[in-house]
C-alpha positions, -999 to +999 in steps of 0.1 A: -741+636+399-711+661+407-680+663+376-665+693+391-630+696+412-627+694+448-601+696+471-596+679+502-570+693+533-559+667+552-560+681+587-549+653+606-515+655+611-527+687+635-564+686+640-566+648+639-535+645+668-542+674+688-564+654+706-549+619+705-536+604+736-503+594+720-481+618+709-462+616+682-425+631+675-421+662+651-401+635+623-433+613+620-457+638+622-434+648+590-440+616+578-473+615+574-480+646+559-451+634+532-475+599+525-508+619+525-495+638+496-477+607+482-514+598+480-520+626+461-537+653+484-524+689+471-532+701+507-521+695+541-526+711+577-486+702+591-486+719+623-499+738+646-480+771+663-499+772+696-485+769+731-475+733+737-479+735+770-521+743+761-513+716+734-481+693+738-490+670+710-482+700+689-452+707+700-418+711+680-444+725+648-409+742+637-393+707+632-425+690+613-421+720+587-385+718+584-387+680+575-412+691+551-399+686+510-413+714+490-434+695+462-448+709+429-486+717+435-487+710+470-494+734+501-484+729+536-505+751+561-498+755+593-531+768+622-519+797+640-542+812+669-524+846+671-499+866+661-472+849+676-481+819+662-482+837+626-445+854+631-439+816+644-455+804+609-435+832+586-404+825+607-408+786+593-413+793+561-451+778+557-463+783+521-501+794+543-515+802+572-548+784+588-564+809+613-596+802+634-621+817+655-655+805+673-686+821+669-694+825+705-682+844+734-675+813+756-658+792+730-639+819+724-627+826+760-620+786+762-600+781+732-585+814+728-587+836+761-608+864+747-640+875+733-658+872+704-650+907+694-614+905+707-610+871+683-622+887+648-603+920+656-570+896+663-579+876+629-579+903+610-544+918+626-536+878+615-550+881+580-533+917+575-493+900+587-500+869+560-506+894+538-473+920+544-456+886+538-475+869+508-486+841+531-526+825+516-547+825+547-577+799+551-596+813+580-618+791+597-651+802+622-658+771+643-688+763+663-709+774+628-736+750+636-739+755+670-716+759+701-709+731+728-714+759+761-740+783+742-758+763+720-778+769+690-757+799+667-774+823+648-768+818+610-770+856+603-741+861+630-721+830+613-726+852+578-719+885+592-682+870+603-676+857+570-683+889+550-660+903+578-634+878+573-642+885+529-635+922+542-603+916+562-587+901+530-591+862+537-584+844+512-608+811+515-635+807+548-644+777+559-671+768+580-670+746+610-689+729+621-668+718+653-687+697+677-702+676+653-737+692+658-748+699+623-779+684+599-780+687+564-809+715+569-783+743+579-755+729+556-785+734+531-796+777+545-760+783+556-739+775+525-758+801+498-752+824+527-720+824+536-716+821+495-731+851+488-711+875+516-679+858+508-681+879+479-667+856+453-637+840+476-644+801+483-668+789+513-652+752+524-667+731+547-647+718+579-670+686+592-672+663+624-684+633+627-693+634+666-731+624+660-730+607+626-744+637+602-705+647+593-711+624+558-742+634+555-736+673+558-707+666+530-724+652+503-752+681+506-723+711+509-715+690+473-750+697+459-747+732+470-716+734+454-686+734+480-654+726+464-632+725+495-642+701+522-612+696+557-613+658+564-588+640+590-567+608+582-584+576+596-614+598+616-589+609+642-595+648+660-616+667+679-605+699+699-591+698+736-615+725+749-646+714+735-665+683+752-671+656+737-659+668+701-651+634+688-636+633+655-640+648+618-651+629+588-627+604+576-606+619+548-604+580+536-644+582+542-648+614+523-628+604+491-652+567+487-685+596+488-668+623+461-657+598+444-693+573+442-707+609+433-687+617+407-662+649+419-631+647+410-602+650+438-572+634+420-560+612+452-557+576+451-581+558+478-559+526+479-529+547+492-552+565+513-557+528+528-523+526+532-512+560+549-543+550+578-528+517+584-495+533+587-512+560+610-531+533+631-496+513+631-476+543+644-506+553+672-508+517+686-547+523+684-570+518+659-586+545+645-625+560+639-629+557+602-650+530+588-630+527+551-607+515+576-623+485+584-645+477+554-627+485+525-639+497+492-664+483+475-650+456+447-686+443+432-679+410+420-670+404+386-662+439+381-636+447+355-600+454+370 
């Protein structure tokens, strides 16, 4: 059983909402971020500085950031996919920028309108711009466990890009199972190789539960020494540019798992469930997480 401190970054206000049929106003998204922090989360991906014509759910990113009250020990971050997005994030005053690109040409073309080589070069330029501005960068490699357009992804290619991002100065590198095809055997092979290639920089996991393996992958990742996980409140999410890509692992379901494994997260599970219920009401539909339906386990006769 782990006693390690594990950091969870809730990506619900960005990744969770970007593919939802309901578009929440910037003020409501800002309130969601605040409620998540109130439950004990120290990292929240609050917004996405992307073209609102392509992802209308993310319009008003500057307004979302402006609504956030600075908290001691809390990092509010935003996604940027190009230098223009980085410039907007810097101007808005975020403390951390998330960048991402898929590790296949076809997905990179669909997602960012460029080849894999071009996307990697753009990521290096964005990391440099963030470094100049004094901002922390978390860099995610999409489709690390499989691509919806090209199928199997060579783990060696993923490791090559981990090393490239580390050399460019990324503060953290995240392996993303963007379409939820990964299985525990892949996590056992890929995570140690990525850690070795990262040269001491932390390696995290961004998992989706599309094929019901997300939580198994998280458990194996924990066993392999991963101490950072992305998750989305309510289990919302999915990539608008990947067919059949459904939700991220749910933050509340992940925290239940981590608590049971003895990992320390600092997150109040009951408070987190309240946020999940509030979000479902705001969206006008149920959320996919299982804990929001079943509730946490309370043993009969257990001490309070």
